[in-house]
N, C-alpha and C positions, 0 to 999 in steps of 0.2 A: 450245438452250433447256433441254433436259432436264438437261444437265450443269450449267447455271447454277442450276437448281432444287436439284440435289443438293448443290452446294457451299454454297448459302445455307442449306439445311437442316442440314448438318453444322456450320456456323458457329454457328447458333442453338442447336444441341444443346450444343456446347462452352461457349458463353456461359452458358446456363442452369445447366449443371453447375457452372461456376466460381462463380457468384453464389449458388448454393443451399447452399454449404458454407463459412460464415464462419469456422468453427473446425475445424481439421483433426484427424485422429485422433492425430497426433504431439503436437499441443499438449495435447489432452485427456489423453493417456497421461503426458505430462510433469507436468501438474498432479496427476494421480492419484498418481504416484510421490512427489511432494513432500508431498502430504497423508499418504501412508502413512509417510513418514519422520517427520513431526511426530507422528503417532499413536504410533509406536514410541518416540520420545523421551518423550512424555507417559506412556506405559505404564511405562517404566523409572523415571521419577520417582515414579509412583504406587506401584509395587512397593517402591521404596526407602523411601518414607514409611510404607507398611504395616508394615515391619519395625521401624521406630523407635517409632511412636506408635499410639494408637488413632485412631478416626475423628475428623477435625477439618476445619476450613475449607479447608485446603490440599487434602485428599483430595477434598472436594466440588468445589472449583474444577478440580482435575485431571480428575476423572471427567466434569465438565460440559464441559471443553474437549475431552476425548476424544470425547464424544457429538457435540459440534458438528462436530468434524473428520470423524467418521464420516458425519454428515449431508451434509457437503460432498462426501465420496467418492461417496455415493449420488447426489447431485445431478450430480456429474461423469459418473457412469455413465448417468444419465437423459439428459443432454445428448448422450452418445455414441450412445445408442439413438435419440434424435431425429435425429442426423446420419445414422444408418444408415437410418431410415425415410424420411428425405428423399432419400437416395441411391437407395433402392429405388423410390421414387415417380418420380424422374427417369429411372432406367433403364427402368422399365415404360413410361413415356411414350415414351422413345426406341424401344423395341421396337414399340410400337403405331404409331409414325410410320414406322418401317422397313416394317412390314407393309402400311400404306396405300401407301407409296411403291412397294413391290414389286408390289402389285396394279396400280397405274397403269402401271409400267414393263412388266409382263407383258402387260397389255392392249394397250399401244401396240406392243409387239414382236409380239404375235400378229397384230395388224392388218397390220403391215408384212410379215410372213411369208405371210399369206393373199394379200396383194396380189402379192407376189413369186411365189407359186405359180401364181396365175391368169395371170401374164404371164411365165411361165418359158420359153416357146418362143423360138428364135432369130428366127423370123419376126416376132414382135411387137417384138423388140428392134430389128431392122433397119428394120421399118416405121416405128417411132417416130423413128429417125434420118433416114431418107431422105424422110420427109414434111416435113422442114424446108424453109422457103422459100428459104434461101440457105446458103452454106457456113458462115458465122459462126454462124447459128442451129443448124446441125448440130453444130458444135464445142460450143456451149453445152449441147445435149441430151446429148452424150456425157459432158461434165463433170458434169451433173446426175445421170446414171445412176451414175457413180462415187461421187459424194457420197452418193447414196441407199444404195449398198452399204456405204459407210463408216459411215453413220448406223446401219444395222442392226447392224453389228459393235459400234458404240459402245453401242447398246441392250443387247446381250448382255453387254458388259463391265460396264455400270452395274448390271445385275441381279446379276452375280456379286459385284461389290464390295459392293452393298447387302446381299446374303445373308451375306457374310463379316462385315460390320459388325453385322448383326443377331445372328449367331452369337456374336460377341464380347460383345455386351451381355447376351445370355442367360447366358453364362458368368459375367459380372460380377454379374448378379443372383443366380445361385446362390452365388457366393462371399460376396456381401453378406449373404444369408440365413444362411449358415453362420456368418459373423462375428457376426451379431445373436444367434444361438442361444448362442454362446460368451459374449457380453456378458450375456445374460440369466442364464446360469449364475453368472457373477461377481456380478451384482446380487442373486441369491437368496442367495448366501453372505454378501455384505456386509450384507444385511438381517438375516440371522440374527445376525451379529456385533453389529449395532446393538441388537437386542432384548436380547442378553446384557448389553451395556454399560448399557442403560437400566435393567435389573433391578438391576445393581450400583449405579447412581446412586440408585435408589429405596431400596435397602438402606441406603446411607450416610445418606440424608436421614432415614430412620426411626431409625437409631442416634443421629444428631445430635439429633433431637427428644426422644429418651429422656434425653439429657443436658441437658434444658431449663434446669434451675436452675443447673447449673454454667456453661453457656454464657451465661446471662443475667448471672451474676456477672462472667464474663470480658469480656462486652460493656460492662458498666457500668465496669469497671476500665479497659478500652481507651478509652472515651469520656473518662473523667477524665484519663487519661494524655495523650490528644490535646489536650484543653483546656489542659493545662499546657504542652504544646509550642507551641500557638498563642500562649499568653501569653508564652512565651520569645521567640518570633519577633517579636511586637509590641514587646517590651522592647528587643530588639536593634535593630530599625528605629528606635525612638525615640532610643536612644543614638546611633545613627549620624547621625540628624538633628541632635541637639544638638551632637555633635562637629563636624559640617559647619558649623553656624551659628557656633560658637566660632571655628573656623578662618577663616571668612569675616570675622568681626568683627576678628580679630587681623590679618588681611591688610589690612583697611581702615584700622586704626589705624597699622600700619606704613607704609602709603602716605601717610597724613596727616603722619606724622612726617617722612618723607622729603621731602615738599613743603615743610614748614616749614623744614627745614634748608637746602634749596636757596634758599628766599626770603631767609633770614638771610645766607647766603653772597653772594647777589646784591646785598643791601643794603650789605654791608661793602665789596664790590669797587667799588660805584658811588660811595661817599663818599670813600674813600681817606684823605688827610691834611687834608681840608677839612671840619672838623666843622660850620662855620657854613653850608655850602652846602646849600640845600634839596634834598632828594632826592625824586624822584617815586616814590610807593609802587608796589611790585610786586604785582599782584593774585595772590591765592592761591586756587586752586580748592578749595572746601570739600569735604571727604570725610566721608561719613556713617560712623558707627561701629557701625552695625547691619548685620545680614546682608543681602546683596542679595536683592531679590525676584526669584524665578525663576518663569517661567510653567509650567515642567515639574516640577521637583523641586529642593529644596534640596540633595539628595544629589548632583546633577550638578555637576561642576566641570571645569576644564581637564584634569585628570589622568585622569578616568574617563568623560568624555562619549563618547569613541570606543569604549571597552569596552562601554558601555551600548548604543550603536547596533549594535555587532557582535552582542551578545546577542539583541537584538530581531530582527536580520536572520536569525539561525539558528533562529528559531522553526520547529518541525517537523523539525529535523535535528540536535538535540542528542543526544549519545550517552547511553545508559542508565547509571545509576549502578552497575548490576551487569551483568557480561558475560552471565550467564545467570540467568534467574529467571522465576517465574510470578506474574502479577498476582492478588492475593487480593481486594483491594477497589479499586474505581475511584473517582475523584473524583466527589463528589455523592452521590446516593441509592443505597444498596446493599440489596437484599433478601436476607437471610440464610436459610439452610435452615430455621432454627427459626421463621421467619415474622417475625422482627424486622426493622424498617427502620432503617438506620443511615446518617446523613449524615456524610461525611468531607470534609476540605479537602486531602487528599493522595492519593497512590496507594500502596497497600501491596504491596510486591514480596517474594516469598518466594525464598529460595535456601539453599544449605547453610550451616550455622553456620560462621563463620570465613572466608566468602568476602570478598574485597576489595571495599570500597565506594569508588568513584572519583568525583572531581569532574566535573561535566558541562560546565564552562566555566571559563575563566580568572577569577580574582577574588581577593578578600582575605578571610581568615577574620574574620568579625565576632564570633563567639562560639563557645566550646567549653564547653558547659554541661551539668551532670548534671541529669536529670529522673527522679526516683525512682531506680531501679536501672539506668538506661541513660544513655548519653551522646548529646547532640545537638550536631551541628556545623552552624553557619550561615555561609554564604559570601555576600559582597556582590559584585554585578556591576553597578556603577553604581547605578541606582535599583531594581534587582531583587535578590532574595535567594533562594538555594536552600538548603533545609534537609534534613539527613540524620539521621533519628531512629532510635534503638535500635541504636547502634553500641557496639562494644567495641574495646579496643586502639587508641584514637585516636592518630594519629602527627603531628597538626598542632596549632598553638597560635594564639591570638588575634593578629591583626595580620600573620600570615604570608601572603605572596603565593602563590597556588595556580595551577597550570597544568591545562589540560584533561586528564583521564585520570589525574591524580595520586591515589594512594591516600590516603584520609582515615582509614580504620579498617577494622574488619571487622564482619560481620553477627553480631548477638547473637540469642539465642533469645527468642521472644515468649511469650504466655500459654499457647499450646498446646504449647510445648516445641520448636517448629520455628523455623528461621532466617527472619527477615523484617525489613525496614526500611520506614519511612514516608518518602516523598519529597515535599517541598513546593516550590512556586514562588510567590513573593509579591512585592508592592511595598508602598508606604505605604498604599494604599487597597484593595487587592484580593488575593484568592488566585486562582491560575490552575489550570486542569486540566493537570497535568504531562504527561499522555499526548499532548496537542496540541502540546507543545513538543519532545517526544522523537521521534527518528526511528522510522519504522514497522519492525517486526521481520518 
């Protein structure tokens, strides 16, 4: 019975320890290293930008990203500390259980030893055997005495094993406490780094606020520029619709003409050399010369309907137009450091000037259009359009078929003198959040 109790206790201990640690130390350490790598990359970009220009929106976004990453590092450390606290709690409970089990085992062992001491004489042993009523009963009594001796030995072994297990858990508790102290030291250092980064962020915000008038002029110019790009996108979509309607009308007219010629040919072959023979008229299916009504979009046709479906299917997994870049402004409402609120229908991505800008999906160039001092490339993917604004050195032209990853041009400088593009995803009726269509980085 005692052995069964011990086995059950050990099983419960292992089970509790397993379920108490949903995230291992190795997983947390791997996450921490990845965050550190991202912080280092952001720091390099920040230092590079400091050399080139004064404080700008890119610096603010970089330092904000760095602070957020540092927050995640500290959160990772806190989760590691929670794991260690949980482990120490489980180990302490194990030690307490081992103590209680040892008390029980020692009490039972003491009782059995006292009993054995009181009945240690050979006379008592023989008297117990020979008092049996028959031979079989005597054999059973001998077997019982042997089993009792074995049981006492097992009690001693159980005490020894339990003491060893308790000793191991005490060692584990000491090692866990030592590990926790090390993690606390790391936490203290990371907190100091976070405070330094926060001061740097506050300094950049203060410098940007000092540039209030200049920034407001840049923001106004940016909004005006984006409005022109939106107008260009709307015009490109409208032209594509008109061209699709004309093409549909032309196809319908050609089909009507084909049916008319087939009817004339059938009439001639049926009359032959008998001009007075009455001929039964051949019915001609009327063909409308207007564009066919489509429930989805006039832009969809037999040539691009599969491309359109494939574009929709790849929502959330499209490649980014830049291999490397930092998002300066997100789709929708953006709160700028100066306190200004700016609504945009694109995502602004910063990268080094001259970086290649690539198509995110197969399609056809709908427009290559200058807007102020920059070039805008618009690509059609069925009923969807992707737009790449603020390009230089454009290498494609209108009507050209484009493949995913093909270079369209290069990143030009923006109002701050840093490299950045605006990326849009639209259809006839809506603008979409590009980051929801692009794959997660």
